[in-house]
N, C-alpha and C positions, 0 to 999 in steps of 0.2 A: 885724532887721542882716541886710546880704549877706554870702554866704560869702566868706572871703579868699580872693583870683585867687591861682591855683597859679603858682610860675613855670615858665619852660620848660625842658624836658631841652636837652641841650647837642644832641641829635640835630636836635629842633624849631628850633633857633637854626640847625643846621647847614643843614636842609633851606631852611629860609626865603631864606638868601642864595642857596644855588644855583638858586633858583625867580628870584630878583633876579638871579641871572649868564644865565641863560637869556633872560629878557626884555629883559636887555640886549644879549645877543646877537644876537637877534633884529631890533634896531633899534627898539624898540617902549617907551615912556612907560609908565608904570604908568595914566596916564591910558586911554593906546592901550588897554592891555590892560584896564581897568576898562569900556570903553565897548564893546567887542566882546563882552564877556561882561555886559554889561549889570549890573553892579553897582557900589556905590558906589566910588570910587578907594579911599578910606580902608581898603574889605575887603582890595583886592590889597596896599597898605602894610604894614598890620598883620600881614597871613599871612607878609610878606617879612621883618620884624623881628620873630617872633615874638610878638606881642603879642597874638596868638588862633590859637587851631588850626589847623593847615591841613586844609582843607575839602574833602576827597577829590573830590567830582564839578567844584568849583571847579578846583582841582589839574590835574586830568584835562584838562578843555578848555583851559585855559591852558597846559600844555606841548602841544595837539594845535595850539594859534593860534602857539606859540615854531616850531611848525616840530620839534618834538623826536620822535626815532624814536619805535615801539611797543617795540620790548625796554626803551629806557632809558626810557620811560613807567612799564612795568610797574614795573621794578624802582623809579622814584620813592613810585609809588605802594604799593610793597610796604615801604618805609622807615617812609610814612607811618604805615602800622598800627603799624610797633614804637615812631614816637615818641608814639605817641596812651597807649603804654603809662605809668601815670601813675609819676613816682620815688617812691621809698622815702618821701622826707619830705614829700610830700603830705599822710603819715596823718596828721603833726603840724602842721597848715596851724590849726588852732584855737590855738596856742602861736607858731609861728612867722611875724614879721614878713616882709610879701611882699620886702621889699627883701633877705633874709637870706634867704630860700628860694632866690635868685639864686648866692647864694653857694655854698650846698649843694650846687647843680645844679653849677656850675663844679668845685667840689672833689671830686665824685665821677666826674666825668670827667677830673680831670687828668690827664698822666702824669709831671708835676713840678711840685712846691708849695713856693713861698720863701716864707717868711713871720718877718716882724718885729714884734716886741712890745716896749711900754717900759715896760707898768704891770702887766699879769696875767700868768701860765704861758698860751699859746697853746691853745686851747681844744680842739686834738685832740691834747693833753696831758694835760689836766685829770683828776684823779680823782675821783668822781662829789659827793664831799664836798667840795672846792675848787671845782668846778662850782656848788654848790648855795651856796655859800658868796657866791661872785661874783655867780650870777644873782637871789640875794635883796634885793641891793641895787639894781638897776634902775631906772630911771624912766618912767613911773610906777608905782609901786611894785608888784610883780605878785603875786597872791593863792599861797597856798602851793601851790594844786593847778596854777597856771602853771608855777611855778619845778621842780615835780616835772617835768612834762611836757616842761618844756626842757632839766633835766637827762637824761631817758632821751634827749631827741636830741641832746643832745651826745656822750652815751655812746655811739650808733648811729652817728653820723658816725665815730668810731676807728676801726670796724669797719674800716674801707679802710686800714687801716696791714697791718692782716694777713689782707687776703684772697687768695686763690689766684688768682679768674679774675673778671675782669681784672687783672691785673696789679698789685700795689698801686702807686700813686705816690712816685716820689722824695721825700722830704719834707726841705727845707734849713731850718732856724728858728736865727735869733740876736734872743736875749733878750738885754735887758740885766739888771745884776743887781740892779735894782730890785726884777723881778717876782719872787726868790727872797727877797730882804729884806722885801719890804710883808707883813705879817702879814696873812693870809687866813683868816680861820676860827681855832681853836685851835693850840697848836703840836704834837696828836697831827695834824691835818688837814695842818697846812705838812712834816711829817715824813713822813706818808704820802706827799704829792706829791714831795719829792723822793728818795724811794724809788722812785714810777713813773718818773720822767724817768731815774733811774739804770738801768733797766728797757729803757725804750723806747731809751736811747739804744744799746744793743747790738742794736738790729734792724739791719739790712744796708741798708735804704731810707730810713735815718732820719740826718741828719747833724745834731748840735747844739752850738751854739756862746753862751756867755756872754759879754758885753761886760763886762769890770768898770768899774767904778766911777773907776778908774787911767787908762781908756784916753782920758777925759774927752769932750769933745763931738765927737760924729761925724755923717754925714751924714745918719741917720735919725732922730734924737734929737727931731725935731718932730711927729713921731705914727705909729702902725703902720699896715703895708702887707702885700699878699699879691700876688705876682706868679700866676700860673697857666699854666700850658702843657699842648699837646694835640699831639696824635698824629693830629690831623686836618687836613687844608691847608687846609679853609675855616676852622679858627679861630686867629686871632692872639693873641699874648698876653693878657692881660690880669690889667691892676692893681687891686687892690680897694683905696681905703683908707678907713676908719672915723670916724665921728661920734658924738656921743651916739644920735643917733634915725634914722643913717639910714648908707647907703654910695653910694659912688661907685663905678662901674667906669668905667675905659678902656682901648679897643684903641689911641688915637693913640699913632702908632708915635713920636714922639718922646716922648710923657709915660711912655710904658713903657719904651724906653730910658733912660731920664733913674731909674728907679727902678731898673731893671735896675744900670745904674752906682754906684747908693747901697747898693744891697745887695752888689756886688762888694767897695766898698770897706769898709763894716760886716766884713764876712769877715774882712779886714785885720787890723782894727781888735779885733777878739774874739778870743778864746782859742782856739787850736786843740783839735781834738777830746779827743785825749787830756788836756790840762790843764783842759777845760773839763769831764771827767768827774770828776778828781779835786778838780777845783772843788767839784760839787755832796756830793762825799762830804765835804768839810773843813765844806760849811753844816749837812750830815746830822748832823754828830758835834757842831756846835755844838748845835743844836735840843736834842740829847739830854744836853746837859752840863745 
């Protein structure tokens, strides 16, 4: 069996786009560039789309063909070396679906993350025991070893909320009351999970809101999604929507704007921050009764 394909880092995506922009600025098609370099046109397009690592020698020659100055070429090639450093998540490729590797890559580099969840506590906020219970019911049913690897990955992802450098992202979470009421694991698992939410809610970079049942139907009721924002000119906002077996990532302006609008409206349906904390505390008391 072949080794799972590594998800590209955000820097690889950015460099691929820069390469395409420089080609366009030189008024050359991908076929023109490939012909001059005497390589397959797919090699050029796959590098531009970050579907394959940037090849140092190819990129150097392409930049020269595009008429890029030597100083900019040197800077670009130095960034290739940096982009080729594997992301920390790549050590989990044995237990990480390829489509989710993209999610972790975006999550690690985003400056703002807005996420809505309708059924379970968002992964960035889960305790180990809660995550273990959630991951154990996946399909196809994972082995205990795979479950533990995935729990370790989920825990490692949460480090970004407390990191010092680069600055941690601003995380804004809206979750339906269902996430708190649906029993995952036993009563202790749920109690510990609510305690953890109350702790995370105190972080300066975390905004947490619960949308109660009484709010009724709202724009996000039809499925979870996450919006990533980056402090990088070449990276527009990316929206991720999940299904049972894969995720869909889109940078389409109209689609992303639609999800931004949905999230903004949902935040008005949800309880304000202070009332959310009280709501969580009340649910915790119910679990202790």
